[in-house]
N, C-alpha and C positions, 0 to 999 in steps of 0.2 A: 501496499499502499504508499509506504514511505516512498520509495522509486518510483513510484507512477508516478505516484501527486509530483515530483520533486521533478521529474521528467514533465510533463504538462505545466507545472507553470515556466516552467523553463520555455516550451514551444509555445504558449499564450494561451494553454490548450483546457476545459472546461469537460469534467465528464458529469451527467446531468441524468441521476437515476432511474432505471424503472422499475427496478424491485430488488426483495432482498431474496434469496431462496436458500432456508435450512440446504445440506452436500443430504449429496442419495447419492443410491448403487445404482447404476446397470448392468444385469447381470442378463443370463437365457432365461426362459420359464421351465429350464433345466435343470437350473444350478443347484446342489444343495439344497441354500439357501433360498428360495425364491418360494417358500411359502409364508417368511413369518415378515412383522409385523414391521419389526425397527433390524438390522445389523452392527450391531461393535466393531471397529478397529480389530480388537481380537480372533473376535471370526471368521473373518478376511485374512488371520497369518499366513496360510496352509496353498491361501491363492493365487494363483496369475495372477499381478497390477496392468492391466492392459490404455502405455499411453501413446499418446500421439506428441511428437516430435516434427517441427518448423522446417527440419535441419541443420545445414551447420548456423545459419548465424543465429539461431534458439538464445535464451538464454535461461539462465537458471531463471532470476528475477521475472521474465516477460511466460512465464511458464504457462502454458494453458488448464495445465492440472493442478487441480485442486489440493491440497499438504501436499506439493510436491516434495519435502524437505524431508516428507517419513521414507526411511531403506521399509522397501519388501522385499520378503523373503523371494519370493519369483516377480518377475519384473518383465514385460516383454514392451516395449521402442516400436510402433510404426511410422512412418511419415506417410498413414494416409485414413482419416477415419472409416471412410469402408472397411478397411482390415479389422478394423478395433468389432465391425458387428459382425464381420466373417466370423472373429477366437471368440467373439464373447459364445456365437451360436454352438460352433466347435469347441470346446473348451469350457470349463471352470472358472476360466478368465472374468474380470469383474474390470468397471472400468469410476473413476468418482465424481461423480454434475453436480451439476446444478433439481437434474431432479426436473425438466423439463428439454423435453425432446420428444416434437408433433412422431404421431404412429408412423405416420404417412415417410415417416427418414429414419425410426428406425426396426418399423415394420410388430405383426404380430407376437415374435419371439424373445425376443427382449422388453424387460421387465426395468422399476426404478424400487425400490425400497430403501426407507429413510435410512442415511448415516447417522448412529449416536456418535454423535460427536458437538465442541459448541459451536464450530464454527457458523458461522456466513457469510454466504457467496453476498455481495450484489453484484447486478449487473446492472450496464445502461448505455450509456449513449455519450462520445465523446465530439464536440464540437469547436471553432475556436473561439473564443474568450466573444469576441464582435461577428460572432452567424446570430444573422435572422433571415429564419426560415421563409425559404418565396412562399407563392398556397401552393406547390409542387410538392413540397420540400416538406411542408407543417399537412398533407396530405398522407404524406408517410409515416410522418413521424403518430399522426391518431391508429395510419391502422397497423403502426408498429406495437402499441396501443391494446392497441384490441385486441393485432394476438395473441400477446405475451395473454392479458385477460383471459383467450381460450385456453394456452397452451393451460397455464394454472388451472382451470376447473377440470384441466381434461382428467 
C-alpha cells in the first residue's frame, strides 16, 4: 500500500475505491475443501498455490497475488490466467483473490470460498488527479459500478 501510494502521488494519480472485499480462495468443485463454508491458511498448506506472474518486469511490490509475502510448500507460477483455471480444475490447487469473478470467466467448475484472514482487498480505479470524465467516460464508470454490484450479489 505504501509503495503504490507513493508511486501514485509521484505520478499525480489518484485511487478511487470501488469496493472492499474479504479474501477468498478459488478452487475446483472437486477440491477436498469444496464443501466448507470457509478455509484457513492452515487448510491450504498441503495444496499447491497457483499464482500469476506478469513476466520479467513483475515486481514484488506490484504482485497481483494477495498475501504474496507468504511462503507456500507447493507453488506453481504461470504467465497466463487461463492456465490457472486449467490447473485448478485438474489439480487440488488454489489461488487467493477477492472472490469476485463472473462465472462466464471461470466456468461452473471453479468456486470461491471465504478465507479466514484479517486482510481486505481494496479494488478501484486509478485516474490522473486532474481527470474529469467525458460523457462516455462517465458512462463507463457507471457501468463498472453496476457490474461490480452485480458480481458482488452473485
